C-alpha positions as CSV (number, residue, x, y, z in Angstrom):
1,M,155.4,143.4,24.7
2,R,153.7,144.9,27.5
3,Y,152.6,143.4,31.0
4,L,149.6,143.8,32.4
5,P,149.2,144.4,36.1
6,S,147.9,140.6,36.8
7,D,151.5,139.8,35.1
8,I,153.4,142.0,37.5
9,R,151.5,140.4,40.7
10,A,152.1,137.2,39.3
11,A,156.0,137.6,38.7
12,R,155.9,139.0,42.2
13,Y,154.8,135.9,43.9
14,R,156.7,133.7,41.5
15,A,160.2,135.5,42.5
16,A,159.1,134.6,45.7
17,G,158.6,131.1,45.4
18,I,154.8,131.2,45.5
19,E,152.4,130.4,42.8
20,P,149.9,133.0,42.6
21,P,147.1,132.6,44.7
22,A,143.1,133.0,43.7
23,I,140.8,134.9,45.8
24,S,139.2,131.4,46.5
25,Q,142.5,129.9,47.1
26,L,143.2,133.0,50.2
27,P,143.0,132.5,53.9
28,L,139.8,134.0,55.4
29,I,141.2,137.6,56.1
30,T,139.5,139.9,57.7
31,K,141.7,142.7,58.8
32,L,141.2,145.8,56.6
33,P,143.8,146.8,53.8
34,P,145.9,150.0,54.6
35,V,143.3,152.8,53.8
36,I,145.4,156.2,52.4
37,V,142.9,158.9,52.8
38,T,143.5,162.1,50.7
39,R,142.5,165.4,52.1
40,M,143.3,169.2,51.2
41,T,141.1,172.3,52.5
42,K,141.9,174.1,48.8
43,G,141.2,172.6,45.3
44,G,143.6,173.1,42.7
45,V,146.5,171.6,44.2
46,G,146.6,168.1,42.0
47,K,145.4,166.4,44.8
48,T,143.2,164.0,42.9
49,S,145.6,164.0,40.1
50,I,147.9,162.5,42.5
51,S,145.8,160.2,44.1
52,V,144.9,158.6,41.0
53,N,148.1,158.4,39.6
54,V,149.3,156.8,42.9
55,A,146.5,154.0,43.2
56,A,147.5,153.4,39.3
57,A,150.5,153.2,40.0
58,M,150.3,150.7,42.9
59,S,148.2,148.4,40.5
60,M,151.0,149.0,37.8
61,M,153.5,147.6,40.4
62,G,150.8,144.2,41.1
63,Y,148.4,145.6,44.0
64,R,145.3,145.3,44.3
65,V,143.8,148.7,44.4
66,L,139.9,149.9,45.3
67,M,139.5,153.6,44.5
68,I,136.8,155.5,46.6
69,D,135.6,158.8,44.7
70,A,134.4,160.6,47.4
71,D,134.0,164.1,45.6
72,P,130.9,165.2,44.1
73,Q,133.0,167.0,41.1
74,A,134.2,163.1,40.3
75,S,137.2,164.4,38.6
76,A,138.8,160.9,39.5
77,S,136.3,159.0,38.1
78,N,136.3,160.7,35.2
79,L,140.3,160.5,35.0
80,L,139.8,156.7,34.9
81,G,137.2,156.8,32.0
82,I,133.8,156.8,33.5
83,E,131.3,159.7,32.2
84,T,129.7,161.6,34.8
85,A,129.2,164.8,33.3
86,V,125.1,163.3,32.3
87,Y,123.9,161.4,35.3
88,D,124.2,157.9,35.1
89,T,121.9,156.0,36.9
90,D,124.0,152.9,36.8
91,I,126.4,154.5,39.6
92,L,125.9,153.6,43.3
93,H,128.3,155.9,44.8
94,I,129.7,156.5,48.2
95,G,126.6,158.4,49.4
96,H,124.3,155.4,49.1
97,F,126.6,153.5,51.8
98,L,127.5,156.5,54.4
99,R,123.6,157.3,55.0
100,K,123.4,153.6,56.4
101,S,124.0,153.2,59.7
102,T,123.4,149.5,59.7
103,S,126.5,147.4,60.9
104,S,126.1,144.3,58.6
105,P,127.5,144.1,55.5
106,D,126.2,145.5,52.7
107,E,125.2,143.4,50.0
108,D,125.1,145.8,47.0
109,L,128.5,146.4,47.5
110,S,130.0,144.6,44.2
111,S,127.5,146.6,42.1
112,A,128.7,150.0,43.2
113,I,132.5,148.6,41.3
114,K,133.6,149.7,38.1
115,H,136.6,147.6,37.1
116,I,139.2,150.1,35.3
117,Y,142.2,147.4,35.0
118,Q,141.8,143.4,34.2
119,D,141.5,141.0,37.4
120,G,140.0,143.7,39.9
121,L,143.9,145.0,40.1
122,L,142.3,148.8,39.9
123,D,138.8,149.0,40.8
124,L,136.7,152.2,41.2
125,I,133.5,153.2,43.3
126,P,132.9,156.0,41.3
127,S,131.1,159.4,42.2
128,D,128.6,162.1,40.3
129,I,127.0,165.4,41.2
130,T,124.4,163.7,43.4
131,L,127.0,162.8,45.9
132,A,126.8,166.5,47.4
133,E,123.1,165.6,48.5
134,T,124.7,163.1,50.8
135,D,126.9,166.1,52.3
136,A,123.9,167.9,53.0
137,S,122.1,165.2,54.4
138,L,124.9,164.3,57.2
139,V,125.3,167.8,58.7
140,A,122.0,166.5,60.7
141,V,123.0,162.6,61.0
142,M,124.4,162.0,64.6
143,S,128.2,161.1,64.7
144,S,128.3,161.5,60.8
145,H,132.0,161.4,61.5
146,T,131.7,157.5,62.4
147,R,129.9,157.1,59.1
148,A,132.7,156.1,56.8
149,E,134.4,154.1,59.5
150,L,131.4,152.3,59.9
151,F,131.4,151.4,56.4
152,L,134.6,150.2,56.0
153,N,134.4,147.9,59.0
154,R,131.0,146.3,58.3
155,N,133.2,145.5,54.7
156,S,136.1,144.8,56.0
157,T,136.1,141.2,55.2
158,F,134.8,142.0,51.3
159,F,138.2,144.2,51.4
160,A,140.4,142.5,52.7
161,Q,139.6,139.8,50.3
162,H,140.0,141.6,47.2
163,Y,142.2,144.5,47.8
164,D,145.5,145.0,49.1
165,V,144.9,148.8,49.0
166,I,142.1,151.4,49.4
167,V,142.5,155.4,48.5
168,V,140.2,157.5,49.1
169,D,139.5,161.0,47.0
170,T,137.6,163.7,49.1
171,A,136.6,166.9,47.9
172,P,138.4,170.0,48.8
173,G,137.2,171.6,52.0
174,T,135.8,171.2,55.0
175,T,132.7,168.8,54.1
176,P,131.0,166.1,56.5
177,I,132.0,163.3,54.1
178,G,135.8,164.9,54.0
179,L,135.5,164.7,57.8
180,A,134.0,160.9,58.2
181,F,137.0,160.1,56.1
182,S,140.0,161.6,57.8
183,F,138.3,160.2,61.4
184,A,138.4,156.7,59.6
185,A,141.9,157.7,58.8
186,K,143.0,156.8,62.3
187,Q,143.8,153.4,61.3
188,S,146.8,154.5,59.5
189,G,146.9,157.6,62.1
190,K,147.3,159.9,59.0
191,V,145.8,161.2,56.3
192,L,147.8,161.8,52.7
193,T,147.9,165.2,51.9
194,V,149.5,167.5,48.6
195,V,150.5,171.1,48.8
196,E,151.5,173.4,46.1
197,P,154.8,175.6,47.1
198,E,152.9,179.1,47.2
199,G,151.2,181.3,49.7
200,S,147.2,180.3,49.6
201,C,148.3,176.4,49.6
202,L,150.6,176.6,52.7
203,R,147.8,178.4,54.6
204,A,145.2,175.9,53.1
205,L,147.8,172.9,54.6
206,D,147.8,175.2,57.8
207,S,143.8,175.3,58.0
208,L,143.9,171.0,57.2
209,A,146.2,170.6,60.3
210,S,143.8,172.8,62.6
211,N,141.0,170.9,61.2
212,L,142.6,167.2,62.2
213,A,143.1,168.8,65.6
214,E,139.7,169.7,66.0
215,I,138.8,165.9,65.3
216,K,141.4,165.1,68.2
217,A,140.1,167.4,70.3
218,V,136.7,166.3,69.6
219,T,136.7,162.4,68.9
220,G,140.2,161.7,70.6
221,A,141.5,160.2,67.3
222,N,145.3,161.5,66.8
223,I,145.5,161.8,63.2
224,G,148.5,163.2,61.4
225,M,150.0,164.1,57.8
226,E,152.4,162.9,55.3
227,V,152.5,166.0,53.0
228,V,153.2,165.6,49.0
229,I,155.0,168.5,47.4
230,N,153.7,169.0,43.7
231,K,154.0,171.2,40.9
232,Y,157.7,172.1,42.4
233,H,159.5,175.1,39.9
234,P,163.1,175.9,41.7
235,S,163.6,178.6,39.6
236,L,160.9,180.6,41.0
237,K,161.9,183.2,44.2
238,H,158.1,182.0,45.6
239,V,158.5,178.3,45.4
240,R,162.4,178.3,47.7
241,E,160.9,180.7,49.8
242,S,157.6,178.6,50.3
243,M,160.1,175.1,50.7
244,G,161.8,176.6,53.1
245,F,158.4,177.3,55.3
246,L,157.4,173.9,54.1
247,Y,160.7,172.4,55.5
248,S,160.9,174.3,58.8
249,K,157.1,173.7,60.0
250,Y,156.2,170.3,58.2
251,G,159.9,168.7,57.9
252,S,158.8,165.7,59.5
253,M,155.5,164.9,57.7
254,L,157.1,165.7,53.9
255,N,157.2,162.9,51.5
256,D,160.8,162.7,50.4
257,S,159.9,162.5,47.2
258,I,159.1,165.4,45.1
259,I,156.7,166.1,42.3
260,P,157.8,168.5,39.4
261,Q,155.6,170.8,37.6
262,F,154.8,169.0,34.4
263,S,152.2,169.6,31.9
264,G,151.6,166.1,31.2
265,F,149.3,166.3,33.9
266,A,147.3,168.6,32.0
267,R,146.8,166.5,29.2
268,Q,145.5,163.6,31.4
269,L,142.1,164.5,30.8
270,S,141.2,165.0,27.2
271,P,138.4,166.7,25.8
272,A,138.2,165.4,22.4
273,A,138.3,161.6,23.1
274,K,137.8,159.7,26.1
275,E,140.5,156.9,25.2
276,D,142.6,159.4,25.5
277,T,141.5,160.0,28.7
278,G,143.9,158.2,32.0
279,P,146.4,158.7,34.5
280,L,149.9,159.7,33.6
281,V,151.7,156.6,35.0
282,E,149.7,154.8,32.1
283,F,150.0,157.1,28.9
284,E,153.5,158.9,29.5
285,S,155.0,155.9,32.0
286,S,158.3,157.4,31.0
287,S,157.9,161.0,31.5
288,V,159.9,162.9,34.8
289,G,156.2,163.4,36.1
290,A,155.4,159.8,36.0
291,A,158.8,158.7,37.5
292,A,158.2,161.0,40.6
293,V,154.8,160.0,41.3
294,I,155.6,156.3,40.9
295,D,158.4,157.3,43.6
296,V,155.5,158.6,45.9
297,A,153.6,154.9,45.1
298,K,156.7,153.0,46.5
299,S,157.0,155.2,49.8
300,L,153.7,155.1,50.5
301,I,153.7,150.9,50.2
302,R,156.1,150.8,53.0
303,S,154.8,154.1,55.1
304,Y,151.3,152.5,55.2
305,G,152.7,148.7,55.0
306,I,151.0,147.5,52.1
307,T,151.9,144.4,51.1
308,M,150.0,141.0,49.3
309,P,148.7,138.0,51.0
310,G,151.7,136.0,51.7
311,L,154.6,138.3,51.1
312,P,156.0,140.6,53.3
313,A,155.1,144.3,54.4
314,G,156.7,146.6,52.4
315,E,157.4,144.6,49.2
316,E,158.4,147.0,46.3
């Protein structure tokens, strides 16, 4: 018998002696749930794969997760089964909301959300290539760095009622949308980044740290990093040397769980069949790669204070 994420959620409540509440039965919550913003200035490190798998893992633990794809490449959307190779007029991406300067809740927000798992346990605001137009337009917008925070805050009641955590995947590099979500990450005080232990990735990590320092200098927002090491292969000399650098310079920021080099991550996006596409934690849940991602997800539940309404923070 295979349990659904909603079954796990119900079991968590019942284990605490609480009958699982329906959305209509929840008290009015207006505080924005924790927001995990993933950033990296270099592509190819596995950031999107890790963020999608973390989101799926949290959902499979019973948490209600909203994934926001803020990357025009739409890799997160594709990995979650939303085809974006051909422009789909049904997609209402995050750019539509970031263009708005209003503080009134977005009445069309629900129409942007795609339901990936049943019962709202994993939802997605997908992306497509036209999101790049928003990046270009935000360059000329005054205080564009505040647009993601404005979007999240004006819809905080909706998010609080429907989700326990929001995971945002941003584009590699330094883009207006990436900067806007980095500024919005001041709520949690950090962005989540993924690094491969090799030279060019270490320089990219330094670049990201410098970018966050610039945000602080300009806006006063103090935003740190939580670093997940990906593609770890201990038999390679350059990996061992890079690990020494990471621990010496970023030791206090490193997530305790290290994700090994694992071929299963490359199998997530099937070129043959859409039904074979999906996160590793769903299709190869017993693999070493999935186990490492699940450990990362558990640590983020603790460090971001993610919980379900009525249950203690950090409950796993």
